[in-house]
C-alpha positions in Angstrom: 14.1 -53.9 44.7 12.1 -51.0 46.1 8.6 -51.4 47.3 5.9 -49.9 45.0 2.2 -49.3 45.1 1.6 -53.1 44.7 3.3 -54.0 48.0 1.3 -54.5 51.1 1.8 -55.4 54.7 0.5 -58.6 56.2 0.5 -59.5 59.9 2.2 -62.7 60.9 -0.2 -64.8 63.0 0.7 -65.2 66.7 3.6 -62.9 66.2 4.5 -59.2 66.7 6.1 -59.2 63.2 4.7 -58.0 59.9 5.8 -59.0 56.4 5.7 -57.1 53.2 5.1 -58.7 49.8 5.4 -57.2 46.3 5.1 -58.5 42.8 8.4 -59.2 41.2 9.2 -58.9 37.5 10.0 -62.6 37.2 7.8 -65.5 36.2 7.5 -66.7 39.8 4.8 -64.3 40.7 4.7 -62.6 44.1 8.0 -62.7 46.0 8.8 -61.9 49.6 10.9 -58.8 49.5 11.0 -57.4 53.0 10.2 -58.0 56.6 10.3 -55.9 59.7 9.9 -55.8 63.4 7.4 -53.1 64.4 10.0 -51.6 66.8 13.3 -52.4 65.0 12.9 -50.9 61.6 12.8 -52.3 58.1 15.2 -54.0 55.7 14.5 -54.3 52.0 15.8 -57.0 49.7 14.7 -59.0 46.7 15.9 -62.4 47.7 15.2 -65.6 45.8 15.0 -67.5 49.1 14.1 -66.9 52.7 17.8 -67.1 53.5 18.4 -63.9 51.5 15.7 -62.1 53.4 17.2 -63.4 56.7 20.6 -62.2 55.8 19.3 -58.8 54.9 17.4 -58.6 58.2 20.4 -59.7 60.2 22.6 -57.1 58.5 20.2 -54.4 59.5 19.9 -55.7 63.1 16.2 -56.2 62.7 14.0 -59.2 63.5 13.6 -61.8 60.8 10.8 -63.9 59.3 10.4 -66.5 56.6 7.6 -68.1 54.7 7.2 -71.7 53.7 5.6 -70.7 50.4 8.6 -68.8 48.9 8.4 -70.5 45.6 4.7 -70.2 44.8 2.2 -67.5 44.3 1.0 -66.3 47.7 -2.7 -65.9 48.5 -5.0 -66.2 51.4 -3.7 -68.2 54.3 -0.5 -68.9 52.4 0.7 -65.4 53.5 2.1 -66.8 56.7 5.4 -65.9 58.2 7.5 -67.7 60.8 10.2 -66.5 63.2 13.8 -67.6 62.9 15.2 -68.9 66.1 18.8 -68.1 65.1 19.3 -65.5 62.4 21.6 -67.1 59.7 24.6 -65.3 58.2 24.6 -64.6 54.4 25.9 -68.1 53.6 25.7 -69.8 50.2 23.2 -72.5 49.4 24.3 -75.7 50.9 25.0 -74.4 54.4 22.7 -75.2 57.3 20.1 -72.7 58.4 18.5 -73.1 61.9 14.7 -72.6 62.0 12.0 -73.0 64.5 8.5 -74.3 63.7 5.4 -72.3 63.9 2.8 -73.5 66.4 0.3 -76.1 65.0 -3.4 -75.7 65.4 -4.7 -78.4 67.8 -7.3 -80.6 66.3 -6.1 -80.2 62.7 -6.6 -83.5 60.9 -3.5 -85.3 59.6 -3.1 -84.9 55.8 -3.0 -88.2 53.9 0.0 -89.4 51.9 1.2 -92.4 49.9 5.0 -92.5 49.7 7.8 -95.0 48.8 9.8 -96.4 51.7 13.3 -97.6 52.1 11.9 -101.1 52.7 10.6 -101.3 49.1 7.0 -100.8 50.1 4.7 -97.9 49.8 3.3 -96.4 53.1 0.2 -94.4 53.7 -1.2 -92.5 56.6 -3.6 -95.5 57.1 -0.8 -98.0 57.1 1.3 -96.3 59.7 -1.6 -95.2 61.9 -1.5 -96.5 65.5 -4.5 -97.5 67.5 -3.9 -94.8 70.1 -1.9 -92.2 68.2 0.4 -91.5 65.3 3.7 -89.6 65.0 4.6 -88.0 61.6 8.1 -86.7 61.7 10.2 -84.9 59.2 13.9 -85.9 59.3 16.8 -86.3 56.9 20.3 -87.8 56.9 22.6 -84.8 56.8 21.2 -82.4 59.4 23.2 -82.2 62.6 20.1 -81.6 64.6 18.8 -85.0 63.4 22.1 -86.7 63.9 22.1 -85.5 67.5 18.9 -87.3 68.4 18.5 -90.1 65.9 19.3 -92.7 68.5 16.7 -91.2 70.8 14.2 -91.2 68.0 14.7 -94.9 67.4 14.4 -95.6 71.1 11.3 -93.5 71.7 9.4 -94.9 68.6 10.1 -98.4 69.7 8.8 -97.7 73.2 5.8 -95.7 72.0 4.7 -98.7 69.8 4.0 -100.5 73.0 1.5 -97.7 73.8 -0.3 -98.2 70.5 1.4 -95.2 68.8 2.5 -95.6 65.2 5.2 -93.6 63.5 6.7 -92.7 60.2 9.7 -90.6 59.2 9.4 -88.5 56.0 12.4 -87.1 54.1 11.4 -84.1 52.0 14.8 -82.4 51.2 16.0 -81.9 47.6 18.8 -84.5 47.3 20.2 -82.7 44.2 22.0 -80.3 46.4 22.2 -82.6 49.5 23.5 -86.0 48.3 23.6 -87.3 51.8 19.8 -87.3 51.6 19.6 -89.5 48.5 17.2 -92.4 48.6 20.1 -94.9 48.6 21.6 -93.1 51.6 18.2 -93.1 53.3 18.1 -96.9 52.8 21.6 -97.2 54.3 20.7 -95.2 57.4 17.5 -97.0 58.0 19.3 -100.4 57.8 22.3 -99.3 59.9 20.1 -98.0 62.8 17.3 -100.6 62.3 14.6 -98.0 62.1 11.4 -99.4 63.8 9.3 -97.1 61.5 9.0 -96.6 57.8 11.4 -94.1 56.3 9.8 -92.6 53.2 10.7 -90.2 50.5 8.6 -87.1 49.7 10.1 -86.5 46.3 7.6 -83.8 45.2 7.7 -82.1 48.7 3.9 -82.0 48.6 3.6 -83.8 51.9 5.9 -81.4 53.7 3.8 -78.5 52.4 0.6 -80.2 53.4 1.8 -80.6 56.9 3.4 -77.1 57.0 6.8 -78.6 57.9 9.7 -76.2 57.9 12.6 -78.0 59.5 14.2 -81.3 60.5 13.6 -82.9 62.9 10.0 -81.8 63.3 7.4 -83.8 65.0 3.6 -83.9 64.6 1.7 -86.0 67.1 -1.9 -87.1 66.5 -4.4 -88.8 68.7 -6.4 -91.9 67.7 -8.7 -89.8 65.6 -5.7 -88.3 63.7 -6.3 -84.9 65.3 -3.1 -82.9 65.9 -2.3 -82.7 69.6 1.5 -82.2 69.6 3.7 -80.2 67.3 7.3 -79.6 68.4 10.6 -81.1 69.4 11.8 -84.4 70.7 13.6 -82.9 73.6 15.9 -79.9 74.4 18.8 -81.3 72.4 20.1 -79.2 69.5 23.2 -80.1 67.6 24.6 -82.1 70.5 22.5 -84.6 72.5 21.5 -83.8 76.0 21.7 -87.3 77.6 19.3 -86.6 80.5 16.9 -84.2 78.7 13.2 -84.6 79.5 11.5 -86.8 77.0 9.0 -84.2 75.8 7.6 -86.0 72.7 7.6 -89.3 74.4 5.8 -88.0 77.5 3.3 -86.1 75.3 2.5 -89.1 73.2 2.0 -91.4 76.2 -0.5 -88.9 77.5 -2.2 -88.5 74.1 -2.5 -92.3 73.8 -4.2 -92.4 77.2 -6.4 -89.3 77.0 -6.5 -88.1 73.4 -5.3 -84.7 74.5 -1.8 -83.1 74.2 0.0 -81.2 76.9 -0.9 -77.5 77.4 2.8 -76.5 77.1 4.8 -77.5 74.1 8.1 -76.3 72.8 8.5 -75.7 69.1 11.1 -77.7 67.2 14.4 -76.3 66.0 16.4 -77.8 63.2 17.8 -77.4 59.7 15.5 -75.8 57.2 13.8 -78.1 54.7 15.7 -77.9 51.4 13.1 -76.8 48.9 13.6 -77.4 45.2 14.5 -74.5 43.1 
């Protein structure tokens, strides 16, 4: 698909990259068709997913971006692009893609939700909120990045509860293509590991979009007023646990519980892309 008069360049916030959008001929409205690094050239494509764009950019040797609003019309602030930490190969749907999260805006209020949990109850932001802080994390069953740290997540959430920090884990993947992430398998994992937090299903994926989540595991840490103070990773582990890694999320949330303020330096999360419905 070649760019035409309707295409336009949009700068990616807090990034040297730019992205180009153009209206496709399909019913989906505007589609992401190209991205470029200002010094590394341009690669055109007409992908139906960010992975297609990533593969095109990798093939050209250029930088790469994605947008979390691939499957909707793009307007205003939705024209936002994020960097890939590791450029994926041109792999078929179903294979893992590694993404890093964009930085969160400090002070952003936590979006509300009301979702079914593996314990048979519904859980809301108000019901999981801690007196001194709240962690909203996006995880799933199948992702190796989650598997590498799930025991640490359980440990840290237990210990943070003693600091007045509440927590909830949200699963937003489409289980149609990822059966390991089915609700029944969510129940089994929560029971096996005795999750000390609700594990809830975001079937419509609306909550993931509201939070701007892009990968699993991804952690949003809020203070007592539900203002975002931490957005990033659990620790430096990737697909294999680092036993003695600094407890970045834990340390940040202990500080937030005490002072209401997050650390000045935060490292963005890396993990599997959220599996959006087609």
